[in-house]
Biotite code that builds the C-alpha atoms (Angstrom):
import biotite.structure as struc

atoms = struc.array([
    struc.Atom([9.762, -3.698, -15.699], chain_id="A", res_id=1, res_name="MET", atom_name="CA", element="C"),
    struc.Atom([9.595, -7.342, -16.554], chain_id="A", res_id=2, res_name="ASP", atom_name="CA", element="C"),
    struc.Atom([9.712, -10.316, -14.205], chain_id="A", res_id=3, res_name="LEU", atom_name="CA", element="C"),
    struc.Atom([13.535, -10.883, -14.626], chain_id="A", res_id=4, res_name="VAL", atom_name="CA", element="C"),
    struc.Atom([14.368, -7.140, -13.994], chain_id="A", res_id=5, res_name="ALA", atom_name="CA", element="C"),
    struc.Atom([12.266, -7.016, -10.806], chain_id="A", res_id=6, res_name="VAL", atom_name="CA", element="C"),
    struc.Atom([13.739, -10.184, -9.373], chain_id="A", res_id=7, res_name="ALA", atom_name="CA", element="C"),
    struc.Atom([17.207, -8.912, -10.238], chain_id="A", res_id=8, res_name="ALA", atom_name="CA", element="C"),
    struc.Atom([16.631, -5.947, -7.871], chain_id="A", res_id=9, res_name="LEU", atom_name="CA", element="C"),
    struc.Atom([16.945, -8.489, -4.904], chain_id="A", res_id=10, res_name="PHE", atom_name="CA", element="C"),
    struc.Atom([19.967, -10.715, -4.353], chain_id="A", res_id=11, res_name="THR", atom_name="CA", element="C"),
    struc.Atom([17.799, -13.425, -2.693], chain_id="A", res_id=12, res_name="ASP", atom_name="CA", element="C"),
    struc.Atom([14.530, -13.295, -4.819], chain_id="A", res_id=13, res_name="LEU", atom_name="CA", element="C"),
    struc.Atom([14.068, -15.753, -7.607], chain_id="A", res_id=14, res_name="THR", atom_name="CA", element="C"),
    struc.Atom([11.738, -15.437, -10.485], chain_id="A", res_id=15, res_name="THR", atom_name="CA", element="C"),
    struc.Atom([9.976, -18.590, -9.367], chain_id="A", res_id=16, res_name="VAL", atom_name="CA", element="C"),
    struc.Atom([9.271, -17.018, -6.012], chain_id="A", res_id=17, res_name="GLU", atom_name="CA", element="C"),
    struc.Atom([8.103, -13.781, -7.596], chain_id="A", res_id=18, res_name="LEU", atom_name="CA", element="C"),
    struc.Atom([5.704, -15.713, -9.881], chain_id="A", res_id=19, res_name="VAL", atom_name="CA", element="C"),
    struc.Atom([4.434, -17.566, -6.752], chain_id="A", res_id=20, res_name="HIS", atom_name="CA", element="C"),
    struc.Atom([3.638, -14.169, -5.167], chain_id="A", res_id=21, res_name="TRP", atom_name="CA", element="C"),
    struc.Atom([1.759, -13.122, -8.300], chain_id="A", res_id=22, res_name="VAL", atom_name="CA", element="C"),
    struc.Atom([-0.151, -16.434, -8.281], chain_id="A", res_id=23, res_name="GLU", atom_name="CA", element="C"),
    struc.Atom([-1.106, -15.842, -4.677], chain_id="A", res_id=24, res_name="LEU", atom_name="CA", element="C"),
    struc.Atom([-2.371, -12.426, -5.592], chain_id="A", res_id=25, res_name="GLY", atom_name="CA", element="C"),
    struc.Atom([0.040, -10.518, -3.368], chain_id="A", res_id=26, res_name="TRP", atom_name="CA", element="C"),
    struc.Atom([1.297, -8.570, -6.431], chain_id="A", res_id=27, res_name="VAL", atom_name="CA", element="C"),
    struc.Atom([-0.938, -7.854, -9.375], chain_id="A", res_id=28, res_name="VAL", atom_name="CA", element="C"),
    struc.Atom([1.293, -6.659, -12.320], chain_id="A", res_id=29, res_name="PRO", atom_name="CA", element="C"),
    struc.Atom([-0.061, -5.600, -15.648], chain_id="A", res_id=30, res_name="ASP", atom_name="CA", element="C"),
    struc.Atom([-1.006, -8.674, -17.738], chain_id="A", res_id=31, res_name="THR", atom_name="CA", element="C"),
    struc.Atom([-2.231, -6.791, -20.775], chain_id="A", res_id=32, res_name="GLU", atom_name="CA", element="C"),
    struc.Atom([1.235, -6.901, -22.318], chain_id="A", res_id=33, res_name="VAL", atom_name="CA", element="C"),
    struc.Atom([3.145, -10.093, -23.190], chain_id="A", res_id=34, res_name="ALA", atom_name="CA", element="C"),
    struc.Atom([4.338, -11.590, -19.934], chain_id="A", res_id=35, res_name="GLY", atom_name="CA", element="C"),
    struc.Atom([4.183, -9.789, -16.663], chain_id="A", res_id=36, res_name="LEU", atom_name="CA", element="C"),
    struc.Atom([4.864, -6.078, -16.600], chain_id="A", res_id=37, res_name="GLU", atom_name="CA", element="C"),
    struc.Atom([5.556, -4.548, -13.124], chain_id="A", res_id=38, res_name="PHE", atom_name="CA", element="C"),
    struc.Atom([4.701, -0.933, -12.679], chain_id="A", res_id=39, res_name="ARG", atom_name="CA", element="C"),
    struc.Atom([6.386, 1.224, -10.086], chain_id="A", res_id=40, res_name="GLU", atom_name="CA", element="C"),
    struc.Atom([3.642, 0.482, -7.580], chain_id="A", res_id=41, res_name="ILE", atom_name="CA", element="C"),
    struc.Atom([4.078, -3.238, -8.174], chain_id="A", res_id=42, res_name="ASP", atom_name="CA", element="C"),
    struc.Atom([7.801, -2.956, -7.556], chain_id="A", res_id=43, res_name="VAL", atom_name="CA", element="C"),
    struc.Atom([7.067, -1.112, -4.312], chain_id="A", res_id=44, res_name="ALA", atom_name="CA", element="C"),
    struc.Atom([4.689, -3.970, -3.370], chain_id="A", res_id=45, res_name="ARG", atom_name="CA", element="C"),
    struc.Atom([7.357, -6.487, -4.130], chain_id="A", res_id=46, res_name="VAL", atom_name="CA", element="C"),
    struc.Atom([9.808, -4.582, -1.877], chain_id="A", res_id=47, res_name="ARG", atom_name="CA", element="C"),
    struc.Atom([7.212, -4.580, 0.846], chain_id="A", res_id=48, res_name="LEU", atom_name="CA", element="C"),
    struc.Atom([6.597, -8.250, 0.592], chain_id="A", res_id=49, res_name="ILE", atom_name="CA", element="C"),
    struc.Atom([10.342, -9.018, 0.412], chain_id="A", res_id=50, res_name="HIS", atom_name="CA", element="C"),
    struc.Atom([10.811, -7.097, 3.694], chain_id="A", res_id=51, res_name="ASP", atom_name="CA", element="C"),
    struc.Atom([7.850, -8.835, 5.346], chain_id="A", res_id=52, res_name="LEU", atom_name="CA", element="C"),
    struc.Atom([9.214, -12.289, 4.333], chain_id="A", res_id=53, res_name="ARG", atom_name="CA", element="C"),
    struc.Atom([12.904, -11.684, 4.772], chain_id="A", res_id=54, res_name="ARG", atom_name="CA", element="C"),
    struc.Atom([13.563, -8.910, 7.288], chain_id="A", res_id=55, res_name="ALA", atom_name="CA", element="C"),
    struc.Atom([10.434, -9.467, 9.472], chain_id="A", res_id=56, res_name="MET", atom_name="CA", element="C"),
    struc.Atom([10.262, -13.221, 8.918], chain_id="A", res_id=57, res_name="ASP", atom_name="CA", element="C"),
    struc.Atom([6.504, -13.111, 8.411], chain_id="A", res_id=58, res_name="ILE", atom_name="CA", element="C"),
    struc.Atom([5.248, -16.514, 7.411], chain_id="A", res_id=59, res_name="GLY", atom_name="CA", element="C"),
    struc.Atom([3.480, -17.146, 4.098], chain_id="A", res_id=60, res_name="GLU", atom_name="CA", element="C"),
    struc.Atom([0.238, -17.803, 5.893], chain_id="A", res_id=61, res_name="ASP", atom_name="CA", element="C"),
    struc.Atom([0.285, -14.437, 7.586], chain_id="A", res_id=62, res_name="ALA", atom_name="CA", element="C"),
    struc.Atom([1.309, -12.219, 4.621], chain_id="A", res_id=63, res_name="VAL", atom_name="CA", element="C"),
    struc.Atom([-2.246, -11.840, 3.232], chain_id="A", res_id=64, res_name="PRO", atom_name="CA", element="C"),
    struc.Atom([-3.444, -10.574, 6.612], chain_id="A", res_id=65, res_name="LEU", atom_name="CA", element="C"),
    struc.Atom([-0.571, -8.115, 6.985], chain_id="A", res_id=66, res_name="VAL", atom_name="CA", element="C"),
    struc.Atom([-1.051, -6.924, 3.304], chain_id="A", res_id=67, res_name="LEU", atom_name="CA", element="C"),
    struc.Atom([-4.778, -6.488, 3.867], chain_id="A", res_id=68, res_name="SER", atom_name="CA", element="C"),
    struc.Atom([-4.251, -4.396, 7.008], chain_id="A", res_id=69, res_name="LEU", atom_name="CA", element="C"),
    struc.Atom([-1.598, -2.242, 5.294], chain_id="A", res_id=70, res_name="LEU", atom_name="CA", element="C"),
    struc.Atom([-3.834, -1.811, 2.266], chain_id="A", res_id=71, res_name="ASP", atom_name="CA", element="C"),
    struc.Atom([-6.708, -0.619, 4.680], chain_id="A", res_id=72, res_name="GLN", atom_name="CA", element="C"),
    struc.Atom([-4.330, 1.864, 6.255], chain_id="A", res_id=73, res_name="ILE", atom_name="CA", element="C"),
    struc.Atom([-3.323, 3.199, 2.911], chain_id="A", res_id=74, res_name="TYR", atom_name="CA", element="C"),
    struc.Atom([-7.025, 3.577, 1.921], chain_id="A", res_id=75, res_name="GLU", atom_name="CA", element="C"),
    struc.Atom([-7.756, 5.352, 5.178], chain_id="A", res_id=76, res_name="LEU", atom_name="CA", element="C"),
    struc.Atom([-4.923, 7.789, 4.723], chain_id="A", res_id=77, res_name="ARG", atom_name="CA", element="C"),
    struc.Atom([-5.990, 8.418, 1.205], chain_id="A", res_id=78, res_name="SER", atom_name="CA", element="C"),
    struc.Atom([-9.571, 9.110, 2.309], chain_id="A", res_id=79, res_name="GLY", atom_name="CA", element="C"),
    struc.Atom([-8.431, 11.311, 5.187], chain_id="A", res_id=80, res_name="MET", atom_name="CA", element="C"),
    struc.Atom([-6.218, 13.337, 2.808], chain_id="A", res_id=81, res_name="ASN", atom_name="CA", element="C"),
    struc.Atom([-9.160, 13.765, 0.400], chain_id="A", res_id=82, res_name="ALA", atom_name="CA", element="C"),
    struc.Atom([-11.330, 14.958, 3.378], chain_id="A", res_id=83, res_name="LEU", atom_name="CA", element="C"),
    struc.Atom([-8.681, 17.404, 4.591], chain_id="A", res_id=84, res_name="LEU", atom_name="CA", element="C"),
    struc.Atom([-8.341, 18.818, 1.005], chain_id="A", res_id=85, res_name="ARG", atom_name="CA", element="C"),
    struc.Atom([-12.066, 19.221, 0.781], chain_id="A", res_id=86, res_name="ALA", atom_name="CA", element="C"),
    struc.Atom([-12.317, 20.990, 4.146], chain_id="A", res_id=87, res_name="VAL", atom_name="CA", element="C"),
    struc.Atom([-9.429, 23.321, 3.220], chain_id="A", res_id=88, res_name="SER", atom_name="CA", element="C"),
    struc.Atom([-11.465, 24.646, 0.324], chain_id="A", res_id=89, res_name="PHE", atom_name="CA", element="C"),
    struc.Atom([-14.490, 25.472, 2.512], chain_id="A", res_id=90, res_name="GLN", atom_name="CA", element="C"),
    struc.Atom([-15.159, 28.932, 3.904], chain_id="A", res_id=91, res_name="PRO", atom_name="CA", element="C"),
    struc.Atom([-13.431, 29.912, 7.105], chain_id="A", res_id=92, res_name="GLU", atom_name="CA", element="C"),
    struc.Atom([-16.552, 29.473, 9.261], chain_id="A", res_id=93, res_name="GLU", atom_name="CA", element="C"),
    struc.Atom([-16.934, 25.901, 8.090], chain_id="A", res_id=94, res_name="VAL", atom_name="CA", element="C"),
    struc.Atom([-13.230, 25.076, 8.693], chain_id="A", res_id=95, res_name="ARG", atom_name="CA", element="C"),
    struc.Atom([-13.568, 26.656, 12.137], chain_id="A", res_id=96, res_name="ALA", atom_name="CA", element="C"),
    struc.Atom([-16.726, 24.650, 12.911], chain_id="A", res_id=97, res_name="ALA", atom_name="CA", element="C"),
    struc.Atom([-15.014, 21.361, 11.811], chain_id="A", res_id=98, res_name="VAL", atom_name="CA", element="C"),
    struc.Atom([-11.969, 22.106, 14.061], chain_id="A", res_id=99, res_name="LEU", atom_name="CA", element="C"),
    struc.Atom([-14.277, 22.999, 16.940], chain_id="A", res_id=100, res_name="ALA", atom_name="CA", element="C"),
    struc.Atom([-16.173, 19.691, 16.561], chain_id="A", res_id=101, res_name="ALA", atom_name="CA", element="C"),
    struc.Atom([-12.900, 17.836, 16.446], chain_id="A", res_id=102, res_name="LEU", atom_name="CA", element="C"),
    struc.Atom([-11.578, 19.531, 19.625], chain_id="A", res_id=103, res_name="ARG", atom_name="CA", element="C"),
    struc.Atom([-14.866, 18.968, 21.602], chain_id="A", res_id=104, res_name="THR", atom_name="CA", element="C"),
    struc.Atom([-15.243, 15.290, 20.509], chain_id="A", res_id=105, res_name="ASP", atom_name="CA", element="C"),
    struc.Atom([-12.268, 14.415, 22.714], chain_id="A", res_id=106, res_name="GLY", atom_name="CA", element="C"),
    struc.Atom([-10.983, 11.646, 20.459], chain_id="A", res_id=107, res_name="ARG", atom_name="CA", element="C"),
    struc.Atom([-8.897, 13.840, 18.102], chain_id="A", res_id=108, res_name="VAL", atom_name="CA", element="C"),
    struc.Atom([-6.205, 16.152, 19.278], chain_id="A", res_id=109, res_name="ALA", atom_name="CA", element="C"),
    struc.Atom([-5.317, 19.054, 17.089], chain_id="A", res_id=110, res_name="ILE", atom_name="CA", element="C"),
])
């Protein structure tokens, strides 16, 4: 999607503001094509930023921190899912040992 199409998804988002978000590095669209090309993941990021700024009234100075924390949560979830997939392919005795270790650790409830 191009800049105008993405901004048009929101009644209160101008192309100027969207370009500002890109300049701040909050959204990183594809720049290998002419102009700015927003992929589906970029549009989702714009929706998130829009919600942070409008619905949650997060100030411009706090947005980078919030985005950084949300990005870290996403990376942690992705890593945890990869770990769970890897464990699921292990023999039963390995899976049982992992579950037992988690239960005795006291920090993870399964």
